[in-house]
C-alpha positions in Angstrom: -78.7 -0.5 13.6 -80.2 2.4 11.9 -77.4 4.6 9.4 -75.1 2.2 10.0 -73.0 1.4 7.0 -73.5 -1.9 5.2 -71.5 -1.4 2.0 -67.8 -1.7 2.2 -65.3 -0.9 -0.8 -61.8 -2.7 -0.4 -58.8 -2.5 -2.6 -57.5 -5.8 -4.2 -54.7 -6.0 -0.6 -57.9 -6.3 1.4 -57.8 -2.6 2.8 -61.0 -1.0 3.4 -61.2 2.2 1.2 -65.1 3.5 2.2 -67.9 2.2 3.8 -71.5 3.8 3.6 -75.4 3.1 4.1 -77.1 1.6 1.2 -80.4 1.2 3.1 -82.4 -1.7 4.3 -84.5 -4.4 2.3 -81.9 -5.1 -0.5 -83.0 -7.0 -3.3 -80.4 -6.7 -5.8 -77.0 -4.8 -6.5 -75.4 -4.2 -9.6 -72.0 -2.5 -10.5 -72.4 -1.0 -14.1 -71.1 2.1 -15.8 -68.8 3.2 -12.7 -71.9 3.2 -10.5 -73.7 1.3 -7.8 -77.2 0.4 -8.4 -79.3 -1.1 -5.7 -82.8 -2.3 -5.9 -85.2 -2.7 -2.9 -88.3 -5.0 -2.3 -91.2 -3.8 -0.5 -90.1 -4.1 3.2 -87.1 -1.4 2.4 -89.3 0.6 0.2 -91.7 1.0 3.1 -89.4 0.5 5.6 -87.2 3.1 7.8 -86.2 6.2 6.0 -83.2 5.8 3.7 -82.3 5.5 -0.1 -84.6 2.2 0.1 -87.6 4.1 -0.1 -86.8 4.9 -3.6 -87.0 1.4 -5.0 -84.1 1.9 -7.0 -81.4 4.0 -5.7 -77.9 4.9 -7.8 -74.7 5.7 -5.8 -71.3 6.8 -7.0 -68.4 4.4 -6.2 -67.6 6.4 -3.1 -71.0 6.2 -1.8 -72.5 9.1 -2.6 -76.4 9.1 -3.7 -76.8 10.3 -7.3 -80.3 9.5 -8.3 -83.4 7.7 -6.5 -86.2 6.7 -8.5 -89.4 7.5 -6.3 -88.2 10.8 -5.5 -87.3 11.7 -9.1 -89.8 10.1 -11.3 -93.3 11.4 -11.2 -96.3 9.4 -12.4 -94.5 6.0 -11.5 -93.5 4.7 -8.1 -91.7 1.5 -7.4 -93.2 -0.6 -4.4 -91.3 -3.6 -5.0 -88.3 -4.4 -7.5 -88.2 -7.8 -8.6 -85.3 -7.8 -10.9 -82.3 -6.1 -12.8 -79.8 -6.7 -15.3 -77.0 -4.5 -17.5 -78.5 -3.3 -20.7 -75.6 -1.8 -23.3 -72.8 0.1 -21.8 -74.5 2.9 -20.3 -78.2 1.4 -19.2 -80.0 -1.0 -17.1 -83.5 -2.7 -17.4 -85.6 -3.5 -14.2 -89.0 -4.9 -13.4 -91.1 -3.8 -11.0 -94.3 -3.8 -8.9 -96.5 -1.2 -9.2 -96.9 -1.1 -12.6 -95.2 -4.5 -14.0 -93.6 -3.1 -16.9 -90.0 -3.0 -18.0 -88.2 0.2 -17.5 -85.0 1.2 -18.8 -82.8 3.7 -17.0 -79.7 5.3 -18.7 -77.3 5.8 -16.2 -75.5 9.2 -17.3 -78.7 11.4 -17.9 -81.1 9.5 -15.4 -83.7 9.6 -18.6 -85.8 6.4 -18.3 -88.4 4.7 -20.8 -91.1 2.4 -19.5 -91.9 -0.5 -22.0 -95.5 -1.8 -21.9 -94.6 -5.4 -21.0 -97.2 -8.3 -21.2 -98.7 -9.9 -18.0 -97.1 -13.1 -19.0 -94.0 -12.2 -16.6 -96.0 -10.8 -13.9 -93.7 -11.7 -10.7 -91.0 -12.8 -12.6 -87.4 -13.2 -10.3 -84.9 -12.7 -13.1 -84.5 -10.8 -16.4 -81.6 -10.4 -19.1 -82.0 -8.7 -22.9 -80.2 -10.3 -26.1 -80.9 -8.2 -29.2 -84.6 -7.2 -29.2 -85.6 -10.3 -27.0 -86.2 -9.7 -23.3 -85.8 -13.2 -21.7 -87.3 -13.6 -18.0 -87.2 -16.5 -15.4 -90.4 -17.4 -13.7 -93.6 -15.6 -12.4 -96.0 -16.3 -10.0 -97.7 -19.0 -11.3 -94.5 -20.8 -12.9 -91.3 -20.7 -11.0 -89.4 -22.8 -13.2 -89.7 -21.7 -16.9 -88.2 -18.9 -18.9 -90.1 -17.0 -21.2 -88.5 -14.8 -24.3 -90.5 -11.8 -25.1 -89.8 -10.6 -28.6 -90.3 -6.6 -28.6 -90.6 -6.2 -32.1 -93.2 -8.7 -32.9 -94.6 -8.8 -29.1 -94.7 -12.4 -29.1 -94.0 -14.5 -26.0 -92.6 -18.0 -25.9 -91.6 -20.5 -23.2 -88.1 -21.6 -24.0 -87.2 -23.9 -21.4 -86.8 -24.5 -17.6 -84.3 -24.2 -14.7 -85.0 -24.9 -11.1 -82.8 -22.5 -9.3 -82.9 -18.9 -8.3 -81.1 -16.8 -11.2 -79.7 -13.3 -11.5 -79.8 -11.8 -15.2 -76.6 -11.2 -16.6 -75.7 -9.4 -20.0 -76.4 -10.6 -23.5 -78.9 -13.0 -23.0 -77.3 -15.1 -20.0 -78.4 -15.6 -16.6 -76.3 -16.7 -13.3 -77.3 -19.6 -10.7 -75.2 -19.7 -7.4 -74.7 -22.8 -5.5 -73.3 -24.1 -2.5 -70.1 -25.2 -4.5 -69.6 -23.0 -7.7 -71.7 -21.1 -10.0 -73.6 -22.0 -13.3 -73.8 -19.5 -16.2 -77.2 -20.2 -18.4 
């Protein structure tokens, strides 16, 4: 049902504090720097009107929209946000289609920087960063490999394989969630 709340904030005792609408076609939800960052896949971006049309939307913890990428940024448009991770104390990195470059977004100022990215990661499903190296998991042609991109030397290396769907964490780590628990890689 359109405009029906699909985000719920509870206290530690299980009491509902707030509910609100995040939109449709959600890819990832990340809580960082006292904000809720939501990314959307193409069905959401091109779906019913809502925050999903932005490709990436930032909400306050009380559910108010603070920033929408597609409505705020000229010259770039997210059609499908493939993956996102935390970056430092107040930023996120995300990887999106139409332009297949990593974008850094400051969650205080909403200033962004596009990082021209090699095509080795086209279609990647997860990313993380450690120092000046961005690590991607999978691409359109290779669903198992990790690719390490040194942003200073511009070198790309395959550094291993993992067979599960992953989410990027901080400091070069990934999270795999299974039926009986989780694994940090």
